[in-house]
N, C-alpha and C positions, 0 to 999 in steps of 0.2 A: 660180544658175549657178556652176560650179566651174572651176578652172584646174588642169591637171595637166601634169606634165612627162613625156612619153613618149619612149622611146628604142627605135630599131630595131623589132623585132617587136611591141612594145607598141602601135604606131601602128595596126595592123590594115589591112584593105583596105576602103576606101570607107565608113568609119564616120562617122556624123553628128557634127558638132561641137556639143556642148551647152554653149556658152559664147558670150559676145559676140564673141569673135575667136579666131583661131588663128594661130600663128607657127611657121615652120620655120627652124631655124638649124643650122649645123654644131655639133658637140659642145662646142666652146669658146665658142659664142655670138659668133663674130667676124663672121659675115655671114649674112643670112637675109632673110625677108620675113614680113609680117603681113597677114592679110585679116580684115575684119569681116563679121559676118552682115548680110545685106541682106533687108529685109522682102519677102516673096513668093518667097523662094528658100531652098534648103537648102545650107548649107556643109558640105562633107565633107573628111575627111583620108584619105589612103591611102598604102600602101606595099606593094609586091609585089616578090618576088624569084623568079627561076627560074635554076637553076644554068646558068652559061655562056650565058645568053640575055637576061635582062631584070633590071634592078634600078632601081627608081625610087621616089620619094616626092614627094607633092605635096598641094596643096589645090585644091578644085574646087567650083564652084557648080552646083547643079542648078536650072534655071529652066524655066518653062512654055515649050514650044516655040512658042507663039503670041505670045509677048511680043516686041515689035519693038525695044525699047530696054532694055538692061540696063547700069546704071552701078554701079561699085564702086570702092573705094579700096584701093590697095596701098601699104604702107609698107616701105621698105628699112630693115632694122635691122642693128646691129652695133656693135662697139666702134670708137671713133675712135683713129687713131694709127698 
């Protein structure tokens, strides 16, 4: 597995995360969050923009719709101070 630093359009739309975890932060690394892969699910990253309409970035799990319980861990990250 590899770790990459992606910025803006490099993130893509709904790409599969091919790593143990993924993290989203502001460009200075001051605040963000990290999600880990969960067995039996697919972790995806995404970013989409539409002029004057929509601009978002995020991480998402794809899970079996018949699964009754899904647990995951989220870590808030950032520089202290």
